[in-house]
C-alpha positions, 0 to 999 in steps of 0.5 A: 930548441924551444926553451921553457920561457918560449914554450909558455909564450907559444902555448898562450898564443896557440892554445892547447890544440896547437899540434893540428895547426902545426901539422897542417902547416908542415903538410902544406909546406911539403915537409915530411919525416925521414920516411916520407910521411907527415910529422906526427902530433907526438913528434910535434909535442916532443919538440914543443916540450923540449924533449927533442930538437928539430929545426923544421918543426920549431920553425913551423911552430913559430910561424903558426904562432906568428900567424895566429897573433896576426889573426888576433890583431886583425880581429881586434881591429875589426871589433874596434871598427864595429864599435866606433 
């Protein structure tokens, strides 16, 4: 389950519109709910806010956050190259 501390860190990396990114990631990885449909943004928010626990969604949130952090680092490196 995502703790309050983790939630704050994740939201600072992902921003406020993280549900679409996580939903896209889950869809690309082929993860679906028990009815065979894509996970809803509401379900993703409930997991992020700690109201529900769901291992697949939690893993997806962390994966998207890690990917976003790497993108930010790459952009910083590119800016440093341009500036020098």
